[in-house]
N, C-alpha and C positions, 0 to 999 in steps of 0.2 A: 729717820735720815741724816744724812752728814751734810750740813750746810754748802751751799754753794761760796766759793773764796775767787774773788778776783784780786790781782796786783794793781800795779798803777806803772804807769810807763809816760814819761815827760823827757824830754832833751835836756832841763836843767838838773843835773845831775851830780852827785858828791856826798862827802861827808856831812858837810853843811852847804849847799849849794846858793842858799843867799848870800853867800861872802865870796867874793872871786876866789879869796886863797883856799874854798873849802870847795871848789867847783872843779868837776871833771870835764875835759875835752870829751864831746861826744861828735859823730858823725851815724852815718846811716848804719855802716858795719856795726859799731857797738850798740845801737838801738835793736838791729836786727839780731846779736847776739842776746841782749836781754828780753828780747820776744823769746826767743827759740828757748833759754832758759826758763822763762816764767811758764811757758807748754811742758818743759820736758818735765819739770818738778811738780806736776800735777794741779797747778790752777787752771781755772776754767777761763780764763782769757785776762784780760785788762782794761783798764782805764784811760783811755787817751785823752788827757784834759786840755783846755786851752793855755796854751803855753807859746812859746817860741814860733814853733811850726803848726799850720794849719793841721787839725785832724786828719781830715779827706787825705791826702797825699800821704802822712805818716801810716794810718791805715792802712791805706792801700798796700802801701812798700811790706810793711809788717806781715799783713795778712798773706800777699804773694810767697813769704819766707818761711811761713807756717803753716801745719796741717789744719785740718779742719776742727781740733779742738781747741785752738786759738779761738777766743770770741772777743774782737772788740768793741769795746764801750766807747762811742765817741761823743765828746761833748758838742751839742750844739745848742746855739741860740736861738730862738726862734724869731722870725721876724726880720733877719737880716738879707736874707734870701726869699724867692719866691718858694711856696710851702710847694707847688707844682716840680720845680726844678729840684727841690730836696727830694722830692719821691721819686724824681727819675734818676737821681745820683745812687739814690739808697737801694733802688730795686735793681740798677744796675751793679752796684756793690754786692748786692746778695746774690746775684747771678754768678758774677765773676768767680765770687769766693765760697761759694755753696754755705747759703744762709746762714751766714755767722754774725751778721750786722745786729748791733744795739744799739740804741741813741740813748745818750744822757742829757736828759733838758735841762739847760743851764737856763735860769731866765735872766740873770745878772742882775746891774743895779744899773738907776738910772744915769749916774754919772759915767760908767764904763761904756753904755751902749751908746751914748751922745759922739763918742768917735766915729761910730760906723754911721750915722745919720740916722738913727732912730730917738725920737726924744719921747717916752711914755713915763708916766709917773709908777710908783709903787703897784697898786691895784689894778690900774691899765695893762701894765705888763701882764698880769694873770688872766686878764680877760682877750686880751692878744693869744696869749699864750694857748688858752682852752680854745679860741677857733683856728689856730694855726695847726696845733696837733691831731684836731677833730678830722681836717682834711686831708693831713698828711698819713692817718692812719687809713682812711678810706681809699686815698689813691694807693697806698702800698699794699690793701689787700686787692687789688685789683679792679676798683672801681671807676667806670666815666660817668660825670656827673658834670652839671651846674651847680653853682653856688652864690649866693649873695648874702653879705652877712656885714657886720660894722667894719671890718679892715680889709676884706677881701669880696672881690666880685668877679667868680670864673665861669668861663664859658666852656663847655665841652673837655673840664679836667681830665687829664691823662689819656684823650683820645691819641694823641703823637706817639706815646709809649705802652699802648695798649697790648702790642705785642710781649713786652716784658713780662711774664708770668709771676706772681711771687711767690719767693720760695719759703718763706715763713707764714705760717697759717696761726691767726688770722690778717696779720699785719707786724711789721717793724716792730719788736718790743719797745717800750718806752718805760725810761726809767729817770724818776723824777724826786728830788728833794725840796721842800718848803716848809715853813713853821708858822708861817701866817695863816690868816684864817681865809683869804683868797686862794693863798697857795695849797692849804689843805682842800679847800674846796674842788680847786683844777686836780689835785691829785687822786680825788675820790670817783669822780666823773671820767678821767681819759688815760690814768699810766696804770701799767702792770706791775711796777716794781717799786717803791716807795723809798725813799733814801734818807737818812738822815744822818747826820753827824754826830760824835759822840757825846753823852752826857752823862751824867749820874742817872743811875738806873730809874728812881723815882719820878724826875721829871721826864725820861723817855718814855716811861709806862705811861704818865698822862697824856704826853702827845700823841702817841701810839694810839689810847684807846678814841680820842679825838678823829684820828685818821681812818681806823676802823668803822667807827659810828657811822661817818658821812659816807664812806665807801658804802657800808650796808643799807642806807636810806636811797643809793641809786642801785642798788639789788645787786652790789658787786665785793669782790674780795678783793686785796694788795696783799701781794709779797711783800715782805718788809727786810729793807737792807740799810747795813751800817759801815759807815766810811772811818777807818782809824788809822792812827801812826801807830808803832809798834817800836818801844825800845826794850828788847827782850834780850836779856842776858843770862849767864849760869845763876848768878846770882843777885839778890835784890839789892844789894848795896852796888854794886856794879852797874846796875841799870839806872839807876839813881846817880851814880858818878858820871854816866855817858851824858844823860840829862844837863848837869850841872856844865860838862865841856860844853855845851850849846850854847848856853846861856855867857859862858867866858871868850868863847870867839866869835860872838857877833857883835857887831861894831854898833857904838852908841847912833850912826848915821842909820844903821837898818831898822833900829827901833825906834828912831824918831818917823821916819818913814811910814815904816808899816802900821804904827800908832795914829799917827796924825793925818796921814793919806785915810783913815776910816772913820774919822772921827765923823762924818756925815753920813757914814752907811747906812742906808734904808731896808736892809735885809734884815728880816726878824732872825734869821738863823744867824746871823754874824752877830747881832744883838745880843743874842740868850747866849752864845760864846763869850763874847766879852765880857760879861758879867761875871763870868767865873773867875777871872782876873785884874778886872775893873782898870788895865791898861799899865798894872804894877810889874814893874821888872824885879823880880825878889831876888835876894843872896844867893839865894839855894832852890833848886827847883822845887824839894820838897815842899816847900812853903804856900804852893798853890795847888797842891792835891787836896781834889775836892770830894773825893770817893776814893776807897781804898786801890793805889796803883793807877786814878785816874787823874791825869795832867792836862789842863789846856794850855800850856805854855808854849805850845807850837805856832798859836796863833801871833804869839809877839816876835815871830820870825817870818812869817809867809802867809800868803792871803790862802782863802779857802778853808778846809777843815784843818782845825787848829788842837784836835785834842788825841792825845798818845795815851797809850797804856804804857806803864813803867814799871817791869820787875822782873821777877824771875820767869823761867819757863814755866814752871806750875802756875803762878801768878799770874800771867798771862790767859794762860788756858782759863784757869777759874774765872776770869771777868770775861772772857769769851763766850763761857757755856752760861754766865748769869744774861750777857743778853739775849742768848739762845732762848733764856726760860720766859723772856718777854717775848717773844715771838720773830727773833730776827733768823731769817733762813739765810742770808746773803751778807758776804762779809767783803769791803774792798780794803784791802790794807796797804799798807806801804812801811818803810823804814830806809834809813839811807847811811852808807849808799843803797840804791834801789837793786844793784845787780846780786852785792854781798847777802844784803841782807834779804831777798826773796830767796836766796839757799838756806840761811840760818832759819828763818822761819818753818820752812818747808821741811827741815830736817829736825824741828825742835816742837812745831803747833800743829803743822796740819796733821801728824797720824794720831793726836789726840782727838782731834775733832773727825778721824774717819776718814781724811783723804792722803794724798801723795802718790808718788810712783814707789 
């Protein structure tokens, strides 16, 4: 079977949007155009990540402008709002837009969540997440119930919106990525799609074996998704030249901010990614190549997933198929600028994966 492939939509758009000179002006019209292109080109939807706009109004606006083929994957931090309120919002969204919603569970970092008044350390975040999403799953499957746990004490939860019948069964799907032992355990018990950032295949294989083993211990199986940035060109040399340009146009202030601000990062996924470059800014991009065509250099510029596949069309396809052989059945892809690269990838890469319009 062909894998499922999603694209990426955020308002921070452009050739190198982490710098003012590389940023493109966006508004609702532009983002609607981008969502329409994603839908038309054959992607199954897009990840709407936490960025300048909250994902709920953005996801609602883009869903209203597209058909049922476009399924938004909304990034949500557990604990920032009541799980009962989130479930009502989700069921409303699913009713209004025909059963398209999917949750990307983002556990965040201890430091980032403090801005919202949530003070939980690394392992405690996963305990909160497990309880939170177990409640949301029950509510979005149509249950009405009482709950008393470590973090939540609910009475007659779901009663006020019991007439909002779920469109998706058994519940709104949960997608989630975590590399620590608590994160993997939470995924094994609660999520539907386990997401991971790009890593050399031998390292990813080890992690996925752990995930599958823990899921099997709970009598469950998970789909596997991979988040990757692509720098795909007609030739390998052109692709690496494009990566070199990103190094050249990035300011010292951006490097200092991105590497310095994350020095105390407690996310294991970030730590695994950081070890691939060690905070070193190379003279040439290819100095950081960790596996054929695999480049962790995007994390020098931007937060979040920082691994790119850099190469010719044939090489990029070969790398994606290599990940498929490990059991990856879902890809969340991106390239800059998002609009033009959505077209390039759809025209060159997707047909080889059995997809496209």
